[in-house]
N, C-alpha and C positions, 0 to 999 in steps of 0.2 A: 504494500499499499504506500503510494507516494504522497508526501505532504509538501506544501509550498514552504512551510517553516517548521521542520521537524523538531526543533528545539523549543517551540513556543509552549507556554504553560498549559494551554488548552489541549494541544495535541499530546503532550506528555501525560496529562490527566486521563485523556481518552484511551491511550495506549495502556496505561496502568490499569484502568477499569477492564479492558479486554483481557489483559494478562491475568488479573485477579479471577475473572470468570473462568478462564480456561484452567488455571492452576488449582481452582476450587473443585473442578470436576474430577471424577475418578481417573479418567484417562490422562488428563493433563498432569495430575499430581504424581501418578505412577511413572509417567514419561520423565518427568523432572527428577524423581528419585533414582530411576534407572540411569539417567544422564549423569548424575553426580558420581556414580561409581566409575565412569569412563572418562571423567575430567582429568587432564594431566596433573593438576594439583592434588587430586585424590591418589594418584599413582606414585607420588614422590616417596622417597625414602624418609622415614621419620624416626627420630631418636635412635639412629644407628641400625634400624631394622631394614630388612629387604623391602623393596617397593611392592605395593599390592597391585600388580597388573592383572586384571581379570583374565581368566582362562576360558571364558565363554563370551559370547557376543550379546549385544542388546536383544537380538531376536530370540536368544535362548531363554531369556528371562520370562517372557510372556507365557510360553507353554508351562513353565514351572509354576507361575502364579495360578494358571487355570487349574493345574493339577492340585495345588494347595487348596484352592477353593472347593474342588470336588471332595477332597479328603476331609476337609473341615465340615462340609455339609453332612457327611456320613458320621463324623465323630460328635457333632453337635446338631442333632436333628432340629429342624425348624428355623435354623439360621440361614443366612445367605452365603455362608462360607468365607466371608471376609473377616476372619477372626485371627487374632494373634496366636501363633503357635505355642507360646509359652504360657500366657495367662488365660487363654481362651476367651478374651474379651473382644468385642468388635472394634475395628479401627475406623478412623475417620480420615477426611481429606480437608483439613482446615489450613488456610493460609492467611497471612496478614497482608492487607492492601500494600502493594509495593510503591516505592517512590521513584519512579522512573525519571532519569535525567538530573537527579539531585545529588549525585555522588554516592559514596559509600555511607550507608546507614547502619549503625550497630544493630545486631539482631535483637529484637525486642521481646519475643515470647516463643517458648517452645510449647507446642501442643503435645502433651504426653500420650494421648490416645491416637496420634496420627500413624498412618501406614509407614513402615520402615522395612529395609532389607538388611539382614544380619548375616554374618558368617558364623556357622555353627562352631567351627574350630577357628578361633581368632588367629592362630599362627599360619593358617592357609589363606589363599586368596579366594576371591569370588569364582566359583566353578560349580558345575552341575554336581550336586550331591553335598555341597557345602553352603548352600543358600537357604535361608530361613526367612519367611515373611512374618513380620511381628509388628508390635506397636513400638513407638519411639521410647516409651518408658522402659520396656523390657530390654530393648537394644541397648539403652544407656546403662541399665543396671548390669547387664552382662558385660558390656564394653570389652575389656581386654583380658577377661578371665580365660583360663584354659580348662580342658577336660580334667586335668590333674587337680586343679583348684576345686572344681565342682565335686569330684570324687571325695576330696578331703572334707568339703563342707557337709556332705552327706554322712561321712564317718563321724564327724564331730556332732552332728544332729543325733545320730544313733547312740553315741556315747553319752551325750547329754540326756537322752530319754532314760537310759539305763541309770545314770547318776541321779536323775530326778526321783526315781523309785527308791534308790538307796538313801538319798537325802531326806526324803519324807519319813522313811523308817527311822533314820538316825535322829531327826528332829523329834519324832514321837517318842523314841526311847529316851532322849535327853530330857524331855519334859516330865517323863514318868519318874526319872531319878530325882529331880528337883523336889 
Protein backbone atom coordinates (compact mmCIF):
# COMPACT_ATOMS: atom_id res chain seq x y z
CA UNK A 1 0.00 0.00 0.00
CA UNK A 2 1.59 3.27 -1.12
CA UNK A 3 1.12 6.47 0.83
CA UNK A 4 1.96 10.04 -0.20
CA UNK A 5 3.48 10.74 3.19
CA UNK A 6 4.24 7.38 4.90
CA UNK A 7 5.70 9.11 7.99
CA UNK A 8 2.64 11.22 8.79
CA UNK A 9 0.97 10.62 12.15
CA UNK A 10 -2.34 9.75 10.50
CA UNK A 11 -0.78 7.10 8.25
CA UNK A 12 1.29 5.64 11.10
CA UNK A 13 -1.78 5.41 13.33
CA UNK A 14 -3.75 3.70 10.56
CA UNK A 15 -0.97 1.20 9.92
CA UNK A 16 -0.63 0.53 13.67
CA UNK A 17 -4.37 -0.20 13.84
CA UNK A 18 -4.08 -2.62 10.90
CA UNK A 19 -1.10 -4.35 12.53
CA UNK A 20 -2.97 -4.57 15.83
CA UNK A 21 -5.97 -6.19 14.18
CA UNK A 22 -3.81 -8.74 12.33
CA UNK A 23 -1.52 -9.60 15.26
CA UNK A 24 -4.56 -10.02 17.53
CA UNK A 25 -5.90 -12.73 15.22
CA UNK A 26 -4.88 -16.34 15.72
CA UNK A 27 -3.06 -16.59 12.39
CA UNK A 28 -1.26 -13.27 12.79
CA UNK A 29 -0.17 -13.97 16.36
CA UNK A 30 1.13 -17.46 15.53
CA UNK A 31 2.90 -16.24 12.37
CA UNK A 32 4.65 -13.56 14.41
CA UNK A 33 5.61 -16.06 17.15
CA UNK A 34 7.02 -18.48 14.58
CA UNK A 35 8.84 -15.60 12.87
CA UNK A 36 10.65 -14.74 16.11
CA UNK A 37 12.24 -18.20 16.16
CA UNK A 38 13.89 -17.53 12.81
CA UNK A 39 15.09 -13.96 13.44
CA UNK A 40 18.88 -13.62 13.20
CA UNK A 41 18.97 -12.02 16.67
CA UNK A 42 17.23 -15.10 18.16
CA UNK A 43 19.85 -17.35 16.61
CA UNK A 44 22.88 -15.57 18.03
CA UNK A 45 25.14 -17.20 20.57
CA UNK A 46 24.24 -16.08 24.10
CA UNK A 47 26.20 -16.41 27.30
CA UNK A 48 28.87 -18.51 25.59
CA UNK A 49 26.32 -21.10 24.46
CA UNK A 50 25.93 -22.50 20.97
CA UNK A 51 23.56 -20.52 18.72
CA UNK A 52 19.97 -21.81 18.47
CA UNK A 53 19.58 -22.28 14.73
CA UNK A 54 16.27 -24.09 14.11
CA UNK A 55 16.56 -27.51 12.47
CA UNK A 56 13.09 -27.20 10.99
CA UNK A 57 11.40 -24.73 8.68
CA UNK A 58 8.54 -22.33 9.32
CA UNK A 59 6.33 -24.64 7.28
CA UNK A 60 7.15 -27.55 9.62
CA UNK A 61 5.66 -25.71 12.61
CA UNK A 62 2.07 -25.52 11.31
CA UNK A 63 1.46 -29.30 10.99
CA UNK A 64 2.96 -29.75 14.46
CA UNK A 65 0.53 -27.14 15.83
CA UNK A 66 -2.42 -28.86 14.12
CA UNK A 67 -1.31 -32.19 15.59
CA UNK A 68 -1.04 -30.57 19.03
CA UNK A 69 -4.58 -29.20 18.69
CA UNK A 70 -5.93 -32.65 17.76
CA UNK A 71 -4.11 -34.35 20.65
CA UNK A 72 -5.33 -31.74 23.14
CA UNK A 73 -8.93 -32.15 21.93
CA UNK A 74 -8.65 -35.83 22.81
CA UNK A 75 -6.93 -35.17 26.14
CA UNK A 76 -9.34 -32.38 27.18
CA UNK A 77 -12.77 -33.25 25.71
CA UNK A 78 -14.99 -30.27 24.98
CA UNK A 79 -12.05 -27.93 24.32
CA UNK A 80 -10.95 -26.46 21.02
CA UNK A 81 -7.47 -27.96 21.49
CA UNK A 82 -5.75 -24.59 21.82
CA UNK A 83 -4.43 -25.52 25.25
CA UNK A 84 -1.05 -25.24 26.97
CA UNK A 85 0.68 -28.62 27.02
CA UNK A 86 2.01 -28.05 30.55
CA UNK A 87 -0.85 -26.50 32.54
CA UNK A 88 -3.76 -27.57 30.28
CA UNK A 89 -5.20 -24.03 30.30
CA UNK A 90 -6.39 -22.31 27.10
CA UNK A 91 -4.03 -19.79 25.57
CA UNK A 92 -4.95 -16.43 24.04
CA UNK A 93 -3.65 -14.09 21.34
CA UNK A 94 -3.44 -10.71 23.10
CA UNK A 95 -1.24 -7.87 21.88
CA UNK A 96 -0.68 -4.27 22.86
CA UNK A 97 -1.42 -1.57 20.29
CA UNK A 98 1.94 -0.84 18.70
CA UNK A 99 3.45 2.61 18.19
CA UNK A 100 4.60 2.53 14.60
CA UNK A 101 7.16 5.12 13.57
CA UNK A 102 7.85 6.39 17.10
CA UNK A 103 11.11 4.53 17.58
CA UNK A 104 11.88 1.87 20.18
CA UNK A 105 9.35 1.61 22.96
CA UNK A 106 10.06 -0.43 26.06
CA UNK A 107 7.95 -3.55 26.31
CA UNK A 108 5.02 -2.68 28.53
CA UNK A 109 3.20 -5.84 29.41
CA UNK A 110 3.50 -9.60 29.15
CA UNK A 111 0.26 -11.48 28.76
CA UNK A 112 1.00 -14.69 30.64
CA UNK A 113 -1.80 -16.68 29.03
CA UNK A 114 -0.65 -15.95 25.46
CA UNK A 115 0.40 -18.63 22.97
CA UNK A 116 4.10 -19.51 23.02
CA UNK A 117 6.45 -22.07 21.49
CA UNK A 118 8.86 -23.84 23.81
CA UNK A 119 11.75 -26.25 23.40
CA UNK A 120 11.11 -29.34 25.52
CA UNK A 121 14.84 -29.83 26.01
CA UNK A 122 16.35 -26.38 26.44
CA UNK A 123 19.81 -27.56 25.48
CA UNK A 124 18.55 -28.56 21.99
CA UNK A 125 17.35 -26.26 19.24
CA UNK A 126 13.89 -25.98 17.70
CA UNK A 127 13.33 -29.20 15.75
CA UNK A 128 10.57 -31.70 15.17
CA UNK A 129 10.19 -33.65 18.39
CA UNK A 130 11.52 -30.84 20.59
CA UNK A 131 8.75 -28.27 20.05
CA UNK A 132 6.01 -27.79 22.66
CA UNK A 133 3.07 -25.41 22.28
CA UNK A 134 2.28 -23.75 25.59
CA UNK A 135 1.35 -20.50 27.30
CA UNK A 136 3.89 -17.74 27.98
CA UNK A 137 3.73 -18.32 31.72
CA UNK A 138 4.73 -21.99 31.53
CA UNK A 139 7.41 -21.20 28.95
CA UNK A 140 8.83 -18.53 31.23
CA UNK A 141 8.71 -20.75 34.31
CA UNK A 142 10.46 -23.58 32.51
CA UNK A 143 12.91 -21.21 30.79
CA UNK A 144 16.40 -22.68 30.94
CA UNK A 145 15.82 -25.73 33.10
CA UNK A 146 16.95 -29.14 31.93
CA UNK A 147 15.50 -32.63 32.13
CA UNK A 148 18.01 -33.36 34.90
CA UNK A 149 16.65 -30.37 36.89
CA UNK A 150 13.06 -31.62 36.59
CA UNK A 151 14.02 -35.13 37.62
CA UNK A 152 15.69 -33.67 40.71
CA UNK A 153 12.63 -31.48 41.47
CA UNK A 154 10.44 -34.60 41.34
CA UNK A 155 12.87 -36.50 43.59
CA UNK A 156 12.83 -33.63 46.10
CA UNK A 157 9.01 -33.51 45.99
CA UNK A 158 8.83 -37.26 46.65
CA UNK A 159 11.39 -36.99 49.48
CA UNK A 160 9.44 -34.05 50.93
CA UNK A 161 6.18 -36.07 50.88
CA UNK A 162 7.91 -38.84 52.83
CA UNK A 163 9.49 -36.31 55.22
CA UNK A 164 6.06 -34.70 55.79
CA UNK A 165 4.69 -37.99 57.11
CA UNK A 166 7.78 -38.47 59.27
CA UNK A 167 7.61 -34.85 60.50
CA UNK A 168 3.93 -35.14 61.42
CA UNK A 169 4.65 -38.28 63.42
CA UNK A 170 7.66 -36.63 65.05
CA UNK A 171 5.68 -33.48 66.01
CA UNK A 172 2.85 -35.63 67.41
CA UNK A 173 5.37 -37.69 69.43
CA UNK A 174 7.11 -34.50 70.63
CA UNK A 175 3.85 -33.03 71.95
CA UNK A 176 2.98 -36.28 73.74
CA UNK A 177 6.32 -36.10 75.62
CA UNK A 178 5.68 -32.54 76.82
